[in-house]
C-alpha positions, -999 to +999 in steps of 0.1 A: +628-465+161+598-448+143+567-468+132+543-457+108+513-443+132+480-444+110+444-449+121+414-446+107+378-445+121+358-468+100+326-464+117+313-442+147+292-461+171+279-437+198+288-408+219+291-417+255+299-378+265+310-348+253+335-322+278+332-284+278+364-283+253+343-300+228+366-335+231+342-363+229+340-399+245+334-422+214+328-456+212+342-463+172+353-489+149+391-483+145+417-494+118+451-491+134+485-494+113+458-505+083+453-536+104+416-552+107+393-523+123+386-531+161+361-516+191+376-483+199+364-463+234+386-430+239+383-390+240+386-373+209+395-338+198+364-322+173+383-328+143+395-362+154+434-351+151+441-358+184+430-384+205+432-395+245+439-427+256+417-450+251+408-490+254+411-511+218+384-543+220+381-573+200+345-583+193+349-609+220+364-585+246+331-563+240+306-589+246+324-601+277+321-566+289+287-562+276+279-589+297+297-578+327+282-547+325+245-561+323+254-580+352+265-552+375+239-537+400+240-498+393+215-490+421+244-500+446 
């Protein structure tokens, strides 16, 4: 069963880091399979044709993650 795998980065929101090989950990809005775009955090090759494993979040999930991160005490 081969599903049509398609994606479109509809908006680049920012880069968190870049590896020596040029791959970048990015937060983007990505439409997977023609569906509505969601927030997506993953590593991308420089040409954005290859990607690593990542996580896709709804707006509500991203807000929850933001609240969780804001509550962390990173000085520990």
